[in-house]
N, C-alpha and C positions, 0 to 999 in steps of 0.2 A: 646267632639266632635272631629272634624277633624281640630282643630285650629293649630295643629302642622304642617300640610301639607304645608302651604305657607312658613314656615320657612325652612323646609327640601328642598323644591323646590328652595328656595333662595340659600341654601348651595350648592346644585347640580349645579345651574346655575353659581355660583362663582367657581365651581370646587373644593370645599372643601369636597371631597368625604368621607374622613375618619371621619370628623366631622358629616357628614350626616348620616353615618352608626351608630355612637354613639347615635344620636338623634332618629333614627329609632328603635334601640334596646331599648332605654328608653321608647319610645311610645308603643312598643310591650309588654314590661314588665308591664307597668301601665294599659294596656287595655286588657280585656278578648276578646272582639269582635272587632278586629282590622280591619281597612280598608285595603282591598287587595292591594291598591296602595302602602302602606308601603312596602309590600313584593316585589312588582315590582321595587320600587325605590332602594331597598337594592341590588337586582340582578344587576341593572344598575350600582350602585356604585362599586360593586365587579368587573364588567367588566372594568369600567373606571380606576381602580387601578391595573388592570391585576391580580386580585385574581380569576381567572376563575374557577379553580378546587374547590376552597372553595365555590364559589357561586353555582356551580353544586351540590356539596355535600349537602349543606343546602337545596337546592330545592328538591333533591331526598329523603332526610332522615328526614327533620324537617318541611317542609311546609305541612300544613293540606290539605287534599283532596279537601276541599271546596275552598281553595285558589288556588290550582292547576287547578281548573275549570275556573279560571278567564283568559280572553284573554290577558290582559295587562301583567299579570305575566308570562304567557306562551310565549309571544313574547320575553320577556327579557331572559327567560330560553333558548329559541331557539337560541338567539344571543350568549349566552354563549357557547352552544354546537357548534355553527357555528365557533366561534372564536378559539375553540380547534380542529377544523377540524373533529368533530364528526358529520358528515353530516346525518348519519342514524337516530340518536336520534332527531336531529334538524328537519328533514323532518317529523318524526312521530308526533312531537308536532305541527308543522305547519299544517299538514293535519287535525288535530283535530280542530284547530281554523277555518280553511276553511270550514269544514263540519258543524261546529256550526253556522256559518253565522249570528253572532249577532251584531258585531260592525264594521262599515265600515272601520275605520282607521286600526284596527288590522287585519281585513280580507284582506285589500289591502296590508299591509306590509307582511303578510304571503305569498301571491302570489309572491310578488317581491323578497323576500328572497329565496323562493323556486326556483324561476327562476335562481337566482344567484348560488345557490347550484348545480343546474343541469349544469350550465356553468362550475363550478368547476370540476364536474364529466365528463366534455366533452360530455354531452348529449345535443347537441346544438339544435336539432329539438324540443326536449321536452321543453327546456328552452324557445324557441321562442313561442311555443304553450301556455305556462304558462303566458308569458308576454302578449300574445294576449287576454287571458281570463281576465287578469287584466283590460283590457280596459272597461269592463262592470262596473267597479267600478269608484270611483272618481279619475281618472287617465288620465293625459293629453297625447294626441297623440304624441306630440313632444318628450316626454320622451320615449314613446314606440318605435318610429322610431330610436332614439339614441341607445336604447337597442339592436335593431336588427342590427344596424351598428356595434356596438362593437362585437356582436356575430359573425358577418360575418368576421370581422378582426381576431377574434380568430380562426375561421375555416381555414382562409387563411394564418395564420401566417407562415412565412418562417423560419423554424427552422435551427439552426446551427447543422451540423453533427459532433458528437464527433470523428467519424472515419476520416473525412476530416481534422479536427483540429489536430489530431495526425499525419496524413500524412504530413501536411504542416510544422509540427514541426521538420521535417528533417532539415530544415533551422531554426536555433534557433530563437524563438520568432514568427515564422510564424503562428503557431497554435493559439497563444494568440491574434495575430493581427486579424486573421480570426474571433475569438470569441469576438472581440471588446474590448479586454483588452489591450489597448495600453501601459499602464504603465508596465504591466507584460511582454509584448512583448519586450520593450526596455531593461528591466532588464535582461531578459533571453539572449538577444543578447549580451549585454555587458559582463555579467559574463561568458558565454560560450566562447566568444572571448578572454577574459583575461586568462581564464584557459587553453584554447587551445594554446595561445601564450606562456604562462609560461611553458607548457609541451614541446613545440617546442624548445624554447631557452635553456631549461634545457638539452634536449637531445643533442642539438648542442654543448653545453659546456661540454658534457659528465658527467653531474650531474644527474646520473640515479635515485638516491634516490628521489630527489625532483621531477624529471620527473614522477616517478611512483606515487607519492602522488598527484601531480597536474592532472595526467592523470586519476587516480581513481576518484578524486573529479569532474573532468570535465565530465567523463562518467556518474557518478551518477546524477549530476545536469542535464545533457542532457536527460537521461531517465526520470527523474522527471518532466522535462519540457514537455515531450511528453504526459505523463499521466495527468499532470496538465492542459494542453491545452484541453484535452478531457473533463475533469470536468468543465472547463470554458465554453465550448460550452453548456453543460447541464445547468449550472447556468444562462447563457445568456437566454436560452429558458424559464426557470422558471421565470426570472425577467420580461421578456416581458409579459408572461402570467399573472403574478400577477398584472402588470400594467393595463391590460385589466379588470381584476376582480375588482381592485380598482376603475376603471372608472365606472363600473356597480354599485358598492356600493355607490359612490358619486352621480351618476345620479339618483338613487332611494332613496337617503336619508336614507339608512339602519340604520345608527348609530345615526341618529337625532331623538329625541323622541318628 
């Protein structure tokens, strides 16, 4: 029977994912007609131990078609695709679950994950509509309004300009400070100042060889800071955006099974 399932659930709840995979493999080996939940749990474990590609490969090449017709299995597969930023395949699976319309929990999670993917793709109006459609399911309005609030913040996010960051880097560290990288700003200012001072004092003491080396290093570091500040502005924007996405994931319990 399915007497192994409670033990596997216990292992997963204790976060013994590798042990759970071994027990799942044992159960699948010993049974010809295996419970689809075993296949679902296996994908969950692969995601938990960050073996995303391996889980996707097994789902695509080894899972029987009958198992692939199960909503629980498909949700876990969609989460694997989502975690690898393969949004196209994730959406394709989620649409199948939604169209099937058989199990409320999986149906609801499909809507919510689809909404988050649309937010990832910056299709905010479509994301809002998907979250609105999810209201017809077992889905509280408080979560819905929080989703809308996060989407609004994402739309109105004030982004740091890489161009302005580079422009402000005319003053060493200014671009980093603009991009909210205070540590890098201080480091850039100190090192540029030291190299500049070393170049100046070397010229003053007519030590032109040292002045040339210090000047070359100072100029290289100065140019590097300008380009680095531009990249810092991009990273800042991405970090804030990921923070909003994580807020959506947590609000909708995407990774809670």
